[in-house]
N, C-alpha and C positions, 0 to 999 in steps of 0.2 A: 115483626122484623124477626130475622133467625143467624141477623153477624150485626157485627160494630157498624154504627152511623153518624154520620156526622152534621151538622145543622149548621147552616150560616144563615146570621142576620145578616142583614144591609139597614146601615142610619146615615143618616144625614148632616152630624153628629158625630163626634170621638166620644165613643162609648166604652164603658169596661164591663164585661157579661162576668156573670156566675148562675152555676150550674148545682140542682140538687134535684138526684133521681130517691123515689119510694120505691118498694119491694109493696105489693098488697098483699098482705100474708091474711086469707080469708076475709076475713075481718077487720084486718087490722094492718097498720100500715108501716114498714121496716125498712129506716133507713139505711141506702148506700153510699155513705161516702165519698167511698174513691170508685165510682164508675162512673164519674161524666169529668171530662177536662173539659175547660173551657178558658180560652185565648183572645186578644180582641188585636186587630190590622186592620190598620191604614180604615175605623168608621166600621169594621167588621168585627160581628160573633165569630168564630168561629166553638163549635160547642161539637164535644166526640162522646158517642154513649156507648159504655160494655154492658150489657146487664152478667152479672154473674151467675143468674138461677134460671128458671127459664117462672115465669107467670106475667102476670099487671104490674106494670108502673106508672108514677107519677113524676113526670120531667116537669121541676118548677124552672123560668127561665127568669135572673136577676138583670138589673141593667142599670150606671149610673153613667153620667157626665164626667169621659175621663179627669176633669178638673175639680168636678164637684168633688166635696169634702163629707157629704152627707152619705147615709145607706144606701144598699139599694135599693132598685122598688121593682114587684113583679110584673114581667113583662109580658109573659107567656107563659101556660101551660098545656104541657103530651099528656096524654094518654099513650100507652104502648104497650104493648102483647106479643110477649115474646115464647114464641114454642121451641125453639133449640141455642143451647149457649154449645160453642164450639171451646171455648177455653173459661174453665171455672175458677182457676187460680190465676186468672187476668186480673194484675190493677194497672193504672196508672198511676205517673209519677207521682210524688209529691209537690204542689205548689208553692214555691216560699211567696209571701206578697211583695215583690221586688218591681218598680216601677220599672225594671229591664226584660222582668220577661214577659210583658206585654208579645213585643213585637216576634219571638222567638219564634221557631215552629222543630219539634225533635220529629226528627223522620228515621232515625234507630237509636237506640233500643225505644219502643212505644212499652212494653213493660216492664213496670217498676222491681219487677222482682226476678234478681242475675242470677242467674246459675254459679255457685261454687267455682272455683280451681279452673276459670273460663278463657278465654279471649274473647271481648266482647264492641262489638264497634260501635263504637258512638257519632251521630250527625246531626248535627244542628244549625238552623238554618238563622241567622244573626246576625241582619245585613245592616245594624243601627250600633256594633259591636268591634271595637279593635281588638277582641280579645277573650277566649273563652278557655274555662278548667275544667278537667273534672278530681275534683279534687286540690293536689295543686298539680298537678300534669296540664302542662299547656295544648290543648289540639292541635293541627295546622288547617289556618285557618287561609281560604280561597277566594275571592269575588261573594264576603260574607256568608259563606259556608266553612262550618270548623268539625274535623273529622281527626279520629282519632280511636284503637285499639288501645283497652284497658284489662290487663290481666285482672280478674278480680279473689282474691284469695278467701281468707273465713266467710263461716257464714252468720251471718247480719252485719255485716259490715254494709257502712252507707259510702257512696258517691253521690258527690254536689256536683252539678254542676253550674259553674259561679263564673256572676261576667268581672271580667277581666280590666281593673285602672290599673294606670301607672303615674302617680302624681310623685313626680322628681324623680329620686331614686326607691320610692317606695311604691311596692305593688300589693293592691287592696284586694281580695276578692270578694264579690256579694249574692249568696246564694239566689237559685232561680227554680232550680229543677234540685228530688232528690232521688234516685234508687238506693238498690238494697239487694242483697246477695243469700242465697237461703240454700 
């Protein structure tokens, strides 16, 4: 493959998915922890893969039942050969272990690395959420899609996508994804 790919795994049960991408470096395997992005939606697992360097990879896919407290079990292994890397600085956003994250889809930006002193447009599909924010700034919601522009500042600052809850007069934020400035 030469570009980012997305795998779709279907199941009769509601499953949670995780993936790990490892690069074969001669006889050794190097972990690439931020090269995969997994999410579950209506019993389907969507796994995006972006290879940071050329070479051979092993993609391990794990799953567990949505309501299961146990550990993830391995359900598939793929061997991938990458001939061309288009963006070696690409990173997927960090995913918080939040039960609200599974039904969300990041439309933009896909790269966790945000440019410093720039206006960045965020678009998050989260039909099960009433409100979504970037840090403390609320995004505009329309039919389950939340949009808004954020002006980034200094290098190394974190920008968190939060599920927003209103409990009486108190607003609570629960982290779903994290981006940062470079």
